[in-house]
C-alpha positions, 0 to 999 in steps of 0.5 A: 917841301911839298911836291908840286901840282901840276895842272889839271892833277889833283894835290896829294891828299893829306892826313886831314882830308883822308880822315873826312873818309870817316867819321866823326866819333862823338864831335872830337876824333875822326875814325881813320880808313883801314888801309889794306894791301895784298902784302899785308899777312893775316894768316897766324902762326909760328915763327922759326929761325935758322942760321947764324945768332952771333947776335940775338938775330933769331930769338932763341936767347944767349946760348944758341949761337946758330940753328942748321935746322929750324928752331922754334922762337916763343912769342907769346901771340900768333903771328902773322907777318915775321921780317929778318934785317940784316942782323935783327928780328922782327914781328905781328901779331895778330893783335898788331903788336911788334916783337922784336930782337936781335942785334939793337947796336943802332936802335933797330929793334926801337926799345931799350935792351940794357940788359945783358942778353934781353936782345937774344930773346922776343920782346914787344915794342911799346907805344906803338898804335895797332900795325899791319906791316913790318919791314926791316933792313940791315940796322932799321926797322919800319912799320905800318900802323892800320891808318897808314902811318910809316913809323921807323926806327934805327939808323942807315949806313952808306959806304961812309958810315952812319947817316942818321935815319933822319936829319936827328939822327940816329933813332932808338924809338918811333918816329913818322918819317912821312906824315901827311900821306896816307901809306898802304904798303911799305918795303925796306933794302938794305939801308932804304925804305920805299912807301906805296901811297893810297894815291898809288904814289910811291916815295922813298929815302935812304941812302941813295948810291946805288940809286936805289932812290929811284929819285937822286941823280947820280951826282947827288948821290953821296948824301946828297951833295951840294943839296944836302943830306935832308935829301935822302934822308926826308920822303920824296916823290919818284916820278916817272913817265908811264911806257910810251906815254907822256902822263906820270906812272901809277903803281901798285906794288913796290919791292925792294933788295938790298940796293935797288927797287922794283915797282909795278904800275897800276894800269899796264901791270909793267915793271920798274927798275931802279937801283944796282945792277952789276950783276943784271940783277934789274933784267935791262940787260946791261951792268949799268944801275939805274938811277930812275925808274925804268921800264923792264922789257924783259919783266914784259916778255911773254906777257907774264903778270908779275906777283912777288919779286925779291931781291937779294944782292946780286940776284933776282926771285921773281914770281908770277900769276901763275904760280911760277918761279923765276931767278936773273943776275948773278949765279954764283953760290947757285943763289939762281937755282939753275944749276953749277953750270949755270951762268949769270942771268940777264932777264926772267930765267925760269927755275926749271926744278920748280916748273911743276910745283905751284908756289906763292910766295918768293923771297930773297935775301943776299945770297939765297932765295927761297919758295913757298908752294901752295901747300906750304912745301918750303924751299930753299937755294943758294950760299949755305955757309952760314945755315940759313938755309935751313938745310942742315948743314953748311954747303951751297944748294944750286937747285931748289930743296925741300926745307925740313926738320923737327919743327916742320914734321907737322907744319907748313909754311907760310912766309919765309924771309932772309938776312944777312946771316939767318932766316925766319919762317913764319909756320902753321901747325897742319891738324889741331892735334898739334895746335896748342903744343907751342914748338915741344 
């Protein structure tokens, strides 16, 4: 059902309207406007992976079940984005092509893996247009085309099991999930997808149990209640009033955790959050889940402007405009990076061990955290059991520790993504002398 349009508010721009912004080519097809967002990767590199790979999520072949240090993943073209799902991995090349590997039980790879072992090595997802962004959840993958279309494949799950990706069930091939809307950024939680449009609006779909969709009342959060499953599997707009005003909030960015969503208000820079909050990971100072967006006062303290926010299962990692890293939420296993004596943090807390570094990106997995500096150094901390910290052991790291190893001797980090039990790193060579070594 299309969104209602209020008095004095322009109607949602359709795909046809967006086409008019371009020019007709020979009077037949319009050249669609290319979408852009600061989150779209452009710096090419190679893919490294570590952690557990029992279902092929490391992309290192059928014989490699784990790596305590990052190993090189063979992909034929330079890669500009990496994303780790629950038990699969998605990589975007500089040609706009998508490679996937890992668990494909519910179609998360978007390709045929009926031949034994084919899921353990990267292979192309065929039939896609040029892609500019990829995301992954526990059992799904979403991709964004250069003209703002969102395609997804795989499945959503909740506490009762499989939900399907759409009302048609599991989708093993890419399907468009938000037609007639121009999207500029996508983000995936474990079982939900958030889509930021060119009109600064936000749409969500997927599981609503913990409030992560931000548009479904708690009484309808289990599979849509009496409203039906299609209520949550069809993308709907997230609406909230701006702080201290009656105007609808517009958004400039969106990020997700496993069961939560954060969004940045366009005009004020305020952070709004909703979803699971059982360890204060949203920053509200309490443990109540949020089913509708609410301004997070603790993120507004100190006048900081936030550049990146990444959520794990029960914690959050954030980076401000000065490149400083903050964490909040559950402290167990060292995921906050604040030392062994750390207690639960109810507001963004500076990671002191990184205060002398200028970071350019942060990432969170379930119980782990990562930071990338402007010099390309990678730091990790948190639970070490699955080896996804890339530190060479299964020990927990209670404070940020630099990730090293053979594959990083002549490379620096560009991007990091951490999934269920594995981590993928995008790295670039530090000299032309090693540019063609292909990891050997």
